[in-house]
N, C-alpha and C positions, 0 to 999 in steps of 0.2 A: 756737438760746437759745429761736426763736419757739416751738418745740414745746415747751419747756419751760415756757414763759409757760403756753400753753394746755391743759396737763395738770391745773394745780389747776383751771383753769374746769370744765373736762370732770367732775373727780372733784367737785365740789362741787355741780355739776348733776345727775350719774348719783346721788351718794347720797340724795337727797330721791325720786327717781323709784325706786329699789328700796324706799325705805320705802314708799312709796305702794301699789307692785304688793305688796307683802308684807302690807301691811294689808288689798288688796281679797282676795287669796288667803284670807286667814284669815279674812274677811265671808264668802267662797264657803263655804269649809268649815263655817263656821258655820252658814252656811243651809242645806245638804246635813245635816247633823248635826241640825238641830233641827225640818226641815220635818215629817219623818214623828210627831213628837210631837205635833202639834195635831190629830189626827185625831178629828174631830166623832163624836158617837154619836147615831144615828137611829132611831126608832122604826117598822119596818116590815114589810112581808111579802117574807119571801127567797122563793125559787124554788131547789129542789133536786130531784135525780135520784138511783135508786138504782145504785150502780156497785158490783160485786164483795160485794155485802152489807151496802154503808155508806151514807151520803148523799155526797153530791157537790156542791161548788156548781156551778149549771148556768153554762155557758158562754156561754149567750145566751138573750136575752129569751124568755117563755113564747109569743108570737105569731110568733116565729123557730126555736123548735123544733119540730119533728116527731118525737115520739117514737113508736118500731117497737113493733109487736107484742107483748107481753111485758116492756115496761118499766113501771118504778115512778118516778112524781110526785111530789115532795113539797113541802110548803108549811108556812111556820112565820111565825108573828108574834112580836116581840120586838123588845125593843131592845140595839142591837149598835154597834161599830165596825171599825174597820180590822183591830184586833187580837183581835178575839173574833167568831166565827161560831156562831149558834143553830140548830143541827139541829133538825129534829122530833123530839121526844123518843122516838119509836116506830117502829124499822125492821120494816118487814113486808113480806114477797115478794110476788113476782106470784102463786105459787101459795096463799097466804096469803088476799092482796085478790082474785083474778079465778079462783081454783080451783073455785066454786061455779058461776059465772057461763060457759054456753056459747059457743064460738066460734062467729061467723057469716061466712059468706061475704060477700066484699067488704067486710068491716071488720076493725077489729081492736080488742083488747082492752088498755085502759092502767090498771093500778093509781095509784091518789091517794089520797095520804095528806095530811090539814090539821090542823094544830096550830094552834089558835088560841093559845098560851101561856098564861104566867101571871098573877095577878093584878099582879105586878109589873112586868109588860110593857105592860099597861093603861096609858092616860094618866091615868085617875082611881082605879087600882086597883082596878074593877071584877073581878068573876070572869067571865072569859071561856066561852066555849060548850065543852064538851069535844072532846077529838081524835075525828075520824073516819076513816073508810077506806072507799072505795067502787071498784067496778071500773066503767070507762067505757068503754061499747061504742062508738066512735065510725067515722067514714070513715077509710080508710085514710092518707089525707093530711090530716087534721084535726092541729093543731096542739095544744100543751099549755095554750094559750089555752082553747082549746075544750073542753080535756079539763077544765079548772078550771072552768069554767061550767057543770058537772055537777055542783057540790059545793053550785051555788047562786048566786045574785045576784052579779057582780063589778062593784064598784064601782072605776072608774078617774078619773082627772085627769091632764089632760096627758100622757096615755102611760103612766101608772104606776096599777100596781094596788096600789088604798086599801083596798078593803074584800072580804071573801069570805063568803059567805052572810050577809052583813046586819053583818060584825062586821072593824072597828069602824064605828060609826056615823059617823064625821066623821074629819077630819083626813087626812093623805098624806104619809108619811114625812115626819115634821116631826122638826126636830131637836133635840135631848133636852140642857139644858145641864148638868144634874146628874144622874147615874146613880146611882139610890138604891142602899143594899148590897145588898138585897133584888133586885134587878135583875142586878146585877153576880153572883149567887152563881151555881155551879154546877147545871147542870140535873139534874134527878133522872128516871128512866126512867120513863113512865108504858104504860099497859096500853090498846091500842085494839082492841077485838072487830073480827073478819074478819067483811065485810057478808055476807048473804045474796046469793042471785040476784040479779041485775042485770036489770029489764026492759030490752029493745032498743030504742033509741030513735038515732034520726041528731043527730049532734052538730049544735048552732047555733053559728052566728058572733057570737062576743061583741065588743064594744067592744075595737078594737086597745090592747092593753096591753104593757108591758116592765115587766121584774120592777125596781121601784124600787129594789130592793137593790144590783143591778147599775149603776142609775143614780146612787144616791149614793156608791157606791165610786167609782165613775168620777169624780165629781167631785171628791171628796176626795183620792183617789190620782192623779187628772190633775192636783192642786195640787204633790202632791208632785213627780211626775215631770217639771212644768213647772220646778219649781227646780231641778231636776237638769240639764234641757236650758240652761237660763239660765246656771246656772256654770260647765257645759262651755263653752260657746259663750265666756264672758269669761275663761276659763283659756286657751282657743283664742287669743283675739284677744291676750292679751297675751304667750303665749309669739311671734307672730307678731311683735309688737310689738319685743320683746328681741330675737329675730333680726335683723330690718330693723336696728334701732339698733347691733346687735354688727358687721354688715358696715359700715355706715356706719361705724363708727370704726375698723374696721379698713383700709379706702379712705383715712380720715384719716390714721391713722399713718405707711401705706405712704406 
């Protein structure tokens, strides 16, 4: 009889627990669904590498990337978020960029394409400089940061690449609250003239900087990853709790 009297008590206490657990699980799933939807847009310099004839997002920052002889680095200033990538609007091969630049013993040649973006990408709508390409003759151990320095002064802030060859003159990877329709529009290809022979020069070591695109994406995607990790831990804790509770009930029933 005592067992019968305890059963309603367990059922009445267990029902609210199940309701609470279901609500928590639903909240976790909702967080997982909504987290990627809040990706912020930023105005930044993105760092790319030519791979198989197409631009690919660089996996490391320019100060951690050591391009090989025959590589081509690309940079693009634009407004973008996690769901969109703005590549340099022109694809130039190594032969097109460095074909007229003779090789030098003890050095390497790295092609460089710099796309300053569209007026819609500028904070004030100003007309940016024309895209350009050059062949950097640098030391064999030179990083992509050193290659970028051949395009002009590189402005950095807190380890981020903020300006290339004086553009833009201010701001550094700032968030864009509202992206204009013009900035959202698809890119149109542009023509970049192949450079003439590039004079030899030793690579200089610019201020250390990492790609602001990687930093900002890491920040925004990091938030999404954190949401997944937290939700996963909560679900595991709930499962463990249910298993302990189930075994406890089994012992009591036994």
